[in-house]
Backbone as CSV, one residue per row, in Angstrom:
resi,resn,N_x,N_y,N_z,CA_x,CA_y,CA_z,C_x,C_y,C_z
1,MET,113.228,79.072,114.562,111.984,78.269,114.543,110.905,79.113,114.066
2,ALA,110.023,78.643,113.384,108.741,79.514,112.877,107.856,79.706,114.137
3,ARG,107.542,80.859,114.375,106.503,81.162,115.447,105.139,81.170,114.978
4,SER,104.617,79.972,114.437,103.299,80.159,113.898,102.317,79.969,115.030
5,SER,102.680,79.492,116.156,101.539,79.493,117.344,102.282,79.645,118.520
6,LEU,101.625,79.818,119.649,102.139,79.793,121.014,101.065,79.427,121.961
7,THR,101.278,78.513,122.936,100.460,78.183,123.918,100.784,78.734,125.297
8,LEU,99.862,79.465,125.806,100.137,80.011,127.284,99.044,79.518,128.083
9,ALA,99.569,79.501,129.467,98.449,79.349,130.318,97.843,80.367,130.921
10,ALA,96.345,80.469,130.856,95.607,81.622,131.300,94.514,81.068,131.924
11,SER,94.217,81.475,133.495,93.254,81.102,134.216,93.117,79.540,134.365
12,GLY,94.300,78.936,134.254,94.207,77.368,134.259,93.970,76.568,133.172
13,ALA,93.646,77.357,132.067,93.340,76.626,130.758,94.432,77.036,129.674
14,ALA,94.677,76.146,128.826,95.659,76.300,127.760,95.005,77.174,126.643
15,VAL,95.665,78.245,126.255,95.116,79.181,125.148,96.050,79.375,124.084
16,THR,95.567,78.805,122.947,96.443,78.739,121.742,96.257,80.085,121.056
17,LEU,97.488,80.799,120.606,97.293,81.818,119.909,98.004,81.878,118.581
18,LEU,97.597,82.524,117.522,98.127,82.599,116.287,99.098,83.743,116.033
19,PHE,100.108,83.614,115.722,101.007,84.722,115.330,100.546,84.982,113.906
20,ALA,99.902,86.163,114.047,99.106,86.437,112.599,99.974,86.379,111.441
21,GLY,101.244,86.895,111.546,102.133,87.179,110.526,103.060,86.224,110.201
22,CYS,103.287,85.169,110.948,104.133,84.071,110.794,103.499,82.771,110.222
23,ALA,103.501,82.509,108.973,102.926,81.110,108.359,103.919,80.089,108.770
24,ALA,103.584,79.009,108.391,104.485,77.816,108.578,105.679,78.159,107.667
25,VAL,106.940,77.732,108.183,108.108,78.086,107.360,108.031,77.155,106.094
26,LEU,108.237,77.787,104.967,108.245,76.954,103.722,109.521,76.909,103.162
27,PRO,109.888,75.724,102.327,111.176,75.709,101.795,111.515,76.900,100.795
28,ILE,112.726,77.231,100.938,113.119,78.410,100.127,113.176,77.984,98.716
29,SER,112.512,78.650,97.808,112.495,78.315,96.353,112.769,79.779,95.612
30,PRO,113.229,79.735,94.393,113.552,81.080,93.826,112.328,81.849,93.535
31,PRO,112.303,83.158,93.963,111.093,83.936,93.662,110.792,84.105,92.383
32,SER,109.701,84.365,92.092,109.201,84.666,90.638,109.527,86.072,90.163
33,ARG,109.973,87.027,91.108,110.481,88.240,90.667,111.835,88.429,91.020
34,THR,112.354,89.643,90.700,113.835,89.846,90.969,113.981,89.985,92.522
35,THR,114.884,89.216,93.184,115.140,89.097,94.607,116.009,90.402,95.007
36,PRO,115.563,91.234,95.900,116.238,92.338,96.478,117.444,91.884,97.097
37,ALA,118.485,92.756,96.974,119.696,92.467,97.660,119.586,92.298,99.123
38,PRO,120.397,91.671,100.065,120.337,91.665,101.514,120.182,93.018,102.171
39,TYR,119.334,93.373,102.923,119.275,94.558,103.514,120.287,94.823,104.562
40,THR,120.502,95.994,104.964,121.525,96.496,105.968,120.640,96.622,107.317
41,VAL,121.038,95.891,108.292,120.449,95.880,109.434,120.964,97.342,110.395
42,SER,119.989,98.178,110.480,120.322,99.201,111.317,119.035,100.004,111.678
43,GLY,119.225,100.991,112.501,117.967,101.805,112.847,117.657,102.777,111.774
44,VAL,116.457,103.375,112.128,116.039,104.498,111.208,116.593,105.854,111.526
45,SER,117.315,106.473,110.569,118.231,107.564,110.931,117.339,108.855,111.273
46,SER,116.240,109.067,110.774,115.417,110.170,111.143,113.862,109.742,111.124
47,ALA,113.144,110.540,111.828,111.789,110.224,111.929,111.062,110.733,110.699
48,PRO,110.213,109.897,110.165,109.255,110.294,109.109,108.381,111.472,109.465
49,VAL,108.002,112.407,108.472,106.934,113.362,108.776,105.558,112.813,108.476
50,ILE,104.799,112.993,109.519,103.319,112.358,109.456,102.316,113.566,109.333
51,THR,101.552,113.434,108.411,100.533,114.637,108.269,99.227,114.025,108.286
52,ALA,98.245,114.795,108.874,96.857,114.370,108.856,96.382,114.291,107.597
53,GLY,95.366,113.314,107.202,94.645,113.160,106.081,93.050,113.077,106.281
54,SER,92.448,113.216,105.186,91.004,113.036,105.129,90.530,111.387,105.042
55,ALA,89.399,111.143,105.053,89.025,109.572,105.108,89.485,109.113,103.644
56,ALA,89.714,107.786,103.683,90.099,107.100,102.556,88.888,107.086,101.563
57,THR,89.370,107.164,100.430,88.401,107.161,99.269,88.802,106.245,98.153
58,ALA,87.728,105.767,97.420,88.060,104.833,96.355,89.050,105.453,95.260
59,THR,89.997,104.556,94.752,90.934,105.129,93.939,90.819,104.292,92.613
60,LEU,91.810,104.294,91.709,91.990,103.745,90.516,91.767,102.179,90.728
61,LYS,90.892,101.486,89.902,90.597,100.061,89.961,90.040,99.684,91.398
62,GLY,89.349,100.549,92.036,88.690,100.306,93.153,89.199,100.188,94.367
63,PHE,90.603,100.407,94.384,91.481,100.277,95.730,91.334,101.621,96.576
64,THR,91.157,101.295,97.842,91.146,102.593,98.744,92.518,103.091,98.929
65,ALA,92.622,104.243,99.434,94.074,104.749,99.865,94.674,103.866,100.712
66,TYR,94.173,103.236,101.657,94.791,102.486,102.779,95.101,101.073,102.151
67,GLU,94.385,100.611,101.175,94.715,99.497,100.573,95.843,99.586,99.715
68,ARG,96.089,100.760,99.010,97.139,101.060,98.111,98.549,101.235,99.144
69,ALA,98.440,101.501,100.290,99.442,101.713,101.068,100.155,100.455,101.793
70,ALA,99.281,99.509,101.619,99.589,98.101,102.217,100.687,97.351,101.471
71,LEU,101.514,96.618,102.068,102.483,95.788,101.360,102.508,94.392,101.733
72,ARG,102.989,93.478,100.871,103.154,92.233,101.283,104.603,92.002,101.723
73,ILE,104.860,91.236,102.737,106.344,91.120,103.214,106.657,89.710,103.062
74,ARG,107.731,89.148,102.578,108.396,87.881,102.595,109.732,88.050,103.353
75,ASN,109.803,87.202,104.298,111.039,87.108,105.141,111.842,85.818,104.987
76,ILE,112.873,85.862,104.166,113.738,84.794,103.820,114.613,84.524,105.198
77,THR,114.556,83.448,105.854,115.236,83.307,106.911,116.357,82.130,106.645
78,CYS,117.133,81.597,107.657,117.909,80.385,107.384,117.023,79.174,107.318
79,GLU,115.928,79.266,107.625,115.105,77.911,107.746,114.012,77.819,106.659
80,GLY,113.760,79.014,106.027,112.582,79.006,105.051,112.146,80.381,104.830
81,VAL,110.794,80.492,104.529,110.169,81.660,104.205,109.033,81.930,104.992
82,GLU,108.840,83.046,105.598,107.729,83.530,106.296,107.147,84.707,105.714
83,VAL,105.825,84.874,106.000,105.050,86.081,105.339,104.423,86.859,106.307
84,GLY,104.321,88.134,105.942,103.628,88.998,106.946,103.065,90.102,105.930
85,SER,102.597,91.224,106.692,102.028,92.522,106.035,102.763,93.767,106.513
86,GLY,102.616,94.812,105.963,103.152,96.210,106.348,102.362,97.237,105.730
87,PHE,102.775,98.497,106.159,102.161,99.638,105.439,102.997,100.856,105.499
88,ALA,102.850,101.827,104.625,103.698,102.983,104.443,103.067,104.150,105.327
89,VAL,103.932,104.733,106.132,103.656,105.980,106.747,104.262,107.314,106.324
90,ALA,105.233,106.944,105.386,105.905,108.009,104.634,106.409,107.289,103.382
91,PRO,106.789,108.170,102.369,107.061,107.550,100.952,107.996,106.366,101.093
92,ARG,109.052,106.394,102.002,110.017,105.346,102.125,110.104,104.706,103.456
93,VAL,109.005,104.700,104.222,109.067,104.223,105.657,107.916,103.355,105.760
94,ILE,108.248,101.920,106.188,107.166,100.936,106.288,106.960,100.547,107.504
95,VAL,105.845,100.259,108.094,105.667,99.779,109.457,105.238,98.332,109.395
96,THR,105.796,97.546,110.390,105.374,96.173,110.346,105.424,95.601,111.969
97,ASN,105.514,94.385,112.093,105.831,93.646,113.342,107.115,93.326,113.541
98,ARG,107.756,93.150,114.724,109.178,92.859,115.016,109.174,91.321,114.576
99,HIS,108.158,90.498,114.821,108.243,89.033,114.689,108.157,88.780,113.176
100,VAL,107.631,89.796,112.445,107.593,89.666,110.858,108.985,89.499,110.211
101,VAL,109.839,90.342,110.846,111.219,90.684,110.310,112.192,89.878,111.126
102,ASP,112.035,89.207,112.161,113.103,88.467,113.041,113.748,87.457,112.249
103,GLY,115.055,87.463,112.360,115.917,86.326,111.643,115.981,86.520,110.090
104,ALA,115.776,87.684,109.706,115.623,87.772,108.120,117.164,87.851,107.680
105,ALA,117.288,87.101,106.667,118.591,87.190,105.802,118.292,88.215,104.569
106,VAL,117.175,88.059,104.078,116.581,88.926,103.061,115.116,89.244,103.294
107,LEU,114.870,90.457,103.187,113.342,90.868,103.238,112.811,91.397,101.710
108,GLN,111.645,90.796,101.399,111.107,91.363,100.098,109.873,91.970,100.368
109,LEU,109.548,93.078,99.798,108.413,93.748,99.921,107.905,94.028,98.420
110,GLN,106.367,94.013,98.410,105.677,93.917,97.161,104.423,94.832,97.419
111,THR,104.072,95.873,96.481,103.005,96.483,96.634,101.609,95.728,96.119
112,TYR,100.577,96.533,96.289,99.278,95.927,96.124,99.193,95.767,94.685
113,ASP,99.878,96.346,93.749,99.851,96.033,92.295,100.935,95.249,91.753
114,GLY,101.697,94.593,92.724,102.769,93.542,92.248,104.064,94.030,91.992
115,HIS,104.337,95.200,92.365,105.861,95.777,92.343,106.521,95.562,93.553
116,ASP,108.010,94.972,93.253,108.852,94.738,94.238,109.492,96.148,94.670
117,ARG,109.749,96.264,95.903,110.557,97.469,96.567,111.861,96.934,97.158
118,GLN,112.823,97.734,96.827,114.075,97.398,97.393,114.289,97.876,98.952
119,VAL,114.637,96.925,99.938,114.824,97.417,101.204,116.157,97.855,101.539
120,ALA,116.090,98.965,102.273,117.419,99.538,102.544,117.888,99.192,104.015
121,THR,116.961,99.512,104.945,117.351,99.203,106.305,116.196,98.882,107.112
122,ALA,116.446,98.097,108.237,115.406,97.523,109.086,115.855,97.578,110.676
123,GLY,114.950,97.984,111.410,115.206,98.006,112.951,113.858,97.721,113.675
124,VAL,114.129,97.093,114.876,112.961,96.663,115.664,112.724,97.301,117.049
125,ALA,111.551,97.460,117.502,111.233,98.060,118.731,111.637,97.257,119.923
126,THR,112.003,97.750,121.043,112.355,96.962,122.124,111.138,96.805,123.121
127,PHE,110.032,97.572,123.065,108.877,97.778,124.009,107.589,97.268,123.525
128,ALA,107.511,96.891,122.043,106.315,96.331,121.575,106.635,95.502,120.217
129,ASP,105.625,94.862,119.645,105.856,94.190,118.529,105.856,94.931,117.354
130,LEU,106.609,95.708,117.206,106.926,96.572,115.982,108.159,96.685,115.431
131,ALA,108.174,96.947,114.026,109.432,97.231,113.384,109.316,98.280,112.339
132,ILE,110.396,98.910,112.065,110.331,99.996,110.914,111.299,99.516,109.699
133,VAL,110.908,99.642,108.584,111.569,99.206,107.405,111.690,100.203,106.487
134,ARG,112.932,100.730,106.010,113.207,101.762,105.021,113.378,101.161,103.674
135,ILE,112.605,101.787,102.634,112.840,101.280,101.261,113.612,102.443,100.613
136,SER,114.089,102.077,99.258,115.050,102.792,98.498,114.372,103.744,97.650
137,ASP,113.135,103.607,97.417,112.361,104.492,96.427,110.960,104.879,96.977
138,ASP,110.378,105.882,96.432,109.134,106.388,97.015,107.892,105.676,96.595
139,LEU,106.972,105.534,97.653,105.744,104.874,97.522,104.667,106.084,97.216
140,ALA,103.698,105.934,96.283,102.881,106.905,96.040,101.802,107.030,97.112
141,ALA,101.382,106.050,97.845,100.414,106.020,98.890,100.847,105.814,100.229
142,THR,100.557,106.575,101.217,100.899,106.594,102.634,99.720,106.844,103.408
143,LEU,99.890,106.325,104.731,98.721,106.382,105.573,99.035,107.379,106.810
144,PRO,98.338,108.299,107.130,98.506,109.150,108.362,98.120,108.564,109.636
145,LEU,98.922,108.861,110.739,98.391,108.332,111.933,97.700,109.022,112.685
146,ALA,96.660,108.391,113.448,95.655,109.177,114.179,96.453,109.701,115.490
147,SER,96.025,110.881,116.175,96.614,111.534,117.071,96.397,110.943,118.356
148,ALA,95.512,109.826,118.457,95.223,109.407,119.866,94.787,107.869,119.695
149,ASN,94.736,107.128,120.620,94.393,105.640,120.432,92.711,105.559,120.330
150,PRO,92.350,104.594,119.739,90.843,104.457,119.314,90.132,104.168,120.771
151,LYS,88.814,104.349,120.808,87.979,103.979,122.042,87.215,102.752,121.729
152,PRO,86.919,102.022,122.922,86.151,100.883,122.636,84.710,101.216,121.914
153,GLY,84.380,100.351,120.996,83.227,100.739,120.222,83.608,101.285,118.833
154,ASP,84.665,101.797,118.684,85.050,102.383,117.346,85.289,101.484,116.385
155,PRO,84.594,101.783,115.173,84.890,100.938,114.007,86.188,100.975,113.330
156,ILE,86.736,99.896,112.908,88.161,99.674,112.421,87.918,98.888,111.153
157,THR,88.978,99.227,110.453,89.161,98.347,109.025,90.681,97.815,109.122
158,VAL,90.797,96.434,108.852,92.140,95.963,108.603,92.649,95.584,107.383
159,VAL,93.720,96.012,106.869,94.091,95.550,105.483,95.441,94.805,105.427
160,GLY,95.426,93.798,104.843,96.786,92.946,104.898,96.641,91.769,103.874
161,TYR,97.634,90.878,103.979,97.878,89.671,103.053,97.849,88.456,103.776
162,PRO,96.725,88.001,104.326,96.762,86.665,105.100,97.278,85.614,104.062
163,GLY,98.150,84.718,104.826,98.763,83.873,103.961,99.810,84.018,102.900
164,GLY,100.136,85.421,102.899,100.993,85.953,101.702,100.195,85.908,100.339
165,GLY,98.929,85.962,100.519,98.105,86.020,99.252,97.607,87.164,98.753
166,GLU,96.282,87.167,98.472,95.574,88.428,97.992,95.426,89.322,99.089
167,LEU,95.403,90.713,98.658,95.106,91.823,99.679,93.700,91.567,100.095
168,THR,93.453,91.656,101.485,92.144,91.383,101.980,91.880,92.528,103.069
169,THR,90.584,92.902,102.892,90.248,93.854,103.905,89.119,93.338,104.764
170,SER,89.165,93.529,106.112,88.173,93.028,106.967,87.703,94.172,107.869
171,HIS,86.568,94.099,108.383,86.071,95.175,109.240,85.642,94.632,110.706
172,GLY,85.505,95.475,111.658,85.220,95.111,112.967,85.196,96.347,113.973
173,HIS,85.333,96.141,115.329,85.315,97.219,116.280,86.359,96.936,117.359
174,VAL,86.697,98.091,117.907,87.555,97.846,119.142,86.765,97.372,120.208
175,LEU,87.170,96.373,120.967,86.299,95.775,121.966,86.820,96.353,123.406
176,ARG,88.052,96.362,123.481,88.400,96.839,124.813,90.088,96.892,124.780
177,TYR,90.638,97.261,125.852,92.181,97.275,125.978,92.351,96.114,126.980
178,GLY,93.656,95.460,126.764,94.042,94.303,127.660,95.401,93.994,127.645
179,ALA,95.966,93.106,128.497,97.414,92.823,128.556,97.806,92.238,127.118
180,ASP,99.012,92.408,126.976,99.730,91.915,125.643,99.770,90.304,125.802
181,ILE,98.971,89.711,125.038,98.576,88.146,125.196,99.878,87.514,124.921
182,VAL,100.873,88.029,124.229,102.102,87.181,124.009,103.247,87.560,124.981
183,GLY,102.940,88.498,125.807,103.772,88.751,126.955,105.143,89.719,126.468
184,GLU,105.145,90.371,125.382,106.367,91.095,124.958,106.265,92.519,125.309
185,SER,105.250,92.973,125.855,105.176,94.565,126.245,104.355,94.536,127.468
186,ASP,104.690,95.504,128.381,103.851,95.843,129.548,102.813,96.840,129.258
187,GLU,102.520,97.366,128.072,101.499,98.320,127.688,100.128,97.720,127.425
188,PRO,99.097,98.346,127.676,97.813,97.729,127.165,97.675,97.679,125.679
189,MET,97.115,96.544,125.247,96.931,96.378,123.748,95.534,96.559,123.360
190,ILE,95.324,96.828,122.054,93.899,96.845,121.473,93.328,95.509,121.226
191,ILE,92.176,95.106,121.858,91.706,93.898,121.647,90.378,94.284,120.647
192,ASN,90.224,93.654,119.511,89.265,93.935,118.532,88.707,92.719,117.950
193,ASP,87.565,92.877,116.953,86.900,91.748,116.308,87.041,91.678,114.957
194,ALA,88.025,92.394,114.360,88.260,92.584,112.918,89.066,91.240,112.639
195,PRO,88.649,90.310,111.725,89.325,88.961,111.557,90.709,89.267,110.846
196,ILE,91.624,88.452,111.348,92.991,88.422,110.676,93.364,87.056,110.708
197,ALA,94.419,86.764,109.901,95.068,85.206,109.880,96.421,85.278,109.641
198,HIS,97.156,84.085,109.628,98.644,84.053,109.296,98.825,84.888,108.116
199,GLY,99.928,85.799,108.196,100.256,86.681,107.103,99.668,88.219,107.263
200,SER,98.717,88.243,108.256,97.991,89.455,108.546,99.027,90.420,109.543
201,SER,99.903,89.914,110.077,100.634,90.486,111.197,101.387,91.807,110.513
202,GLY,101.222,92.807,111.061,101.723,94.139,110.505,100.806,94.925,109.771
203,SER,99.501,94.361,109.676,98.394,95.267,108.907,97.917,96.296,109.781
204,PRO,97.505,97.449,108.901,97.178,98.616,109.835,95.694,98.483,110.290
205,LEU,95.422,98.993,111.412,93.956,99.108,111.856,93.660,100.673,111.566
206,VAL,92.632,100.792,110.624,92.244,102.162,110.146,90.965,102.519,110.607
207,ASP,90.791,103.716,111.096,89.450,104.361,111.661,88.716,104.725,110.529
208,ALA,87.438,105.291,110.879,86.623,105.898,109.958,87.148,107.134,109.237
209,ALA,88.159,107.842,109.643,88.740,108.774,109.001,89.963,108.588,108.147
210,GLY,90.129,107.313,108.006,91.231,106.754,107.143,92.606,106.942,108.000
211,GLU,92.613,106.965,109.241,93.933,107.172,109.934,94.323,105.877,110.808
212,VAL,95.494,105.675,110.819,96.045,104.363,111.507,95.815,104.449,112.998
213,VAL,95.109,103.528,113.585,95.050,103.543,115.052,95.630,102.505,115.781
214,GLY,96.301,101.494,114.956,96.784,100.411,115.479,97.509,99.559,114.490
215,VAL,98.311,98.450,114.919,98.984,97.653,114.207,98.742,96.109,114.596
216,ALA,98.029,95.341,113.688,97.612,94.014,114.151,98.979,93.257,114.256
217,TYR,98.871,92.205,115.392,100.032,91.253,115.539,99.660,90.015,115.955
218,ALA,98.370,89.879,116.345,98.124,88.305,117.033,96.654,88.216,117.057
219,GLY,96.320,86.888,117.200,94.892,86.538,117.448,94.634,85.056,117.608
220,LYS,93.526,84.730,118.339,92.999,83.229,118.524,92.220,82.870,117.226
221,PRO,92.092,81.764,116.963,91.541,81.237,115.678,90.116,81.855,115.702
222,GLU,89.275,81.722,116.739,87.982,82.239,116.696,87.812,83.672,117.095
223,GLY,89.019,84.399,117.348,88.975,85.681,117.884,89.008,85.708,119.312
224,PRO,89.196,86.778,120.047,89.420,88.276,119.446,90.778,88.253,118.781
225,PHE,91.247,89.414,118.499,92.438,89.820,117.969,93.127,90.891,118.563
226,TRP,94.509,90.802,118.461,95.172,91.901,119.200,96.065,92.959,118.391
227,ALA,96.226,94.086,118.629,96.920,95.189,117.925,97.754,96.115,118.925
228,VAL,98.831,96.625,118.455,99.532,97.588,118.980,98.912,98.843,118.866
229,PRO,98.470,99.693,119.866,97.978,100.991,119.736,98.796,102.063,118.950
230,VAL,98.339,103.148,118.503,98.948,103.864,117.715,99.977,104.789,118.631
231,GLU,99.502,105.100,119.807,100.480,105.955,120.601,101.764,105.287,120.809
232,LEU,101.837,103.819,120.831,103.193,103.356,120.850,103.860,103.394,119.604
233,LEU,103.194,103.241,118.474,103.717,103.449,117.170,104.312,104.841,116.995
234,ARG,103.717,105.905,117.521,104.163,107.214,117.322,105.402,107.323,118.198
235,GLN,105.452,106.757,119.302,106.594,106.792,120.231,107.807,106.197,119.520
236,LEU,107.636,105.157,118.761,108.723,104.583,117.974,109.188,105.629,116.867
237,ILE,108.206,106.140,116.167,108.568,107.091,115.060,109.247,108.244,115.455
238,ASP,108.685,108.899,116.696,109.150,110.079,117.193,110.722,109.822,117.882
239,SER,110.930,108.670,118.289,112.312,108.505,118.915,112.902,107.265,118.182
240,PRO,113.658,107.511,116.983,114.267,106.408,116.298,115.274,105.672,117.209
241,THR,115.912,106.316,118.210,116.815,105.505,119.067,116.099,104.417,119.653
242,GLU,114.864,104.365,119.760,114.157,103.116,120.489,114.296,101.952,119.478
243,LEU,114.840,102.034,118.313,115.008,100.926,117.428,116.213,100.075,117.661
244,GLY,116.216,98.843,117.649,117.250,98.118,117.921,117.565,97.215,116.639
245,PRO,118.723,96.470,116.540,118.896,95.670,115.288,118.057,94.544,115.256
246,VAL,117.672,94.139,113.998,116.816,92.880,113.759,117.712,91.690,114.131
247,PRO,117.009,90.671,114.921,117.738,89.667,115.533,118.311,88.846,114.197
248,PRO,119.512,88.278,114.389,120.010,87.778,113.041,119.474,86.222,112.610
249,CYS,119.691,86.065,111.417,119.297,84.706,110.836,120.003,83.664,111.590
250,GLY,119.226,82.552,112.063,119.954,81.499,112.820,120.358,81.731,114.146
């Protein structure tokens, strides 16, 4: 079943949340580009090397370094097609959300300039809404991870593909930390006001230095929005054994 929304009881009132990366399930139709072969479900065999970098700067055609590192994700399941976002932290290592890859029979990844990437393996975290996808060839642009979680008031930029459409960049600030609103983690999550929508799940939250400080995963229609903090992402990357298999299709 597509997880396009979730209703929870909070303080006696019903609160409707959007799963930002899961659009309504669409009927499966032949893709316009070559369909990658089905991926192999397994964990990441080794941790990628993450190095610090300078602030993102404008590149060819006006795209920033963090926009060039963002990928569009299509998840072909037994029921249809769902969409999400992701980003590269190493030439062949992509970060996204667990709910973006759940139930996948085939994953399709596409870069900002329209090139398809072959998926090799995928695995999901057991302690937060995170997933790691490995691809078969190198990407030119990657994003460094910040060494610590952002502080309330820090400016952030979010880059992703809402609705599975055009690359979109939004800006906001960290508001505070709070409970995981979808109840999948016991750890405090980043609450922020940088707008996201369906298809944005898995987008990076980038700070003023061009480093990833979080991974977007949910939001209410009018905001605010939730993200997994970078320290949890580092935990997953530093300990590949924390990865489990992707839930099977159907």
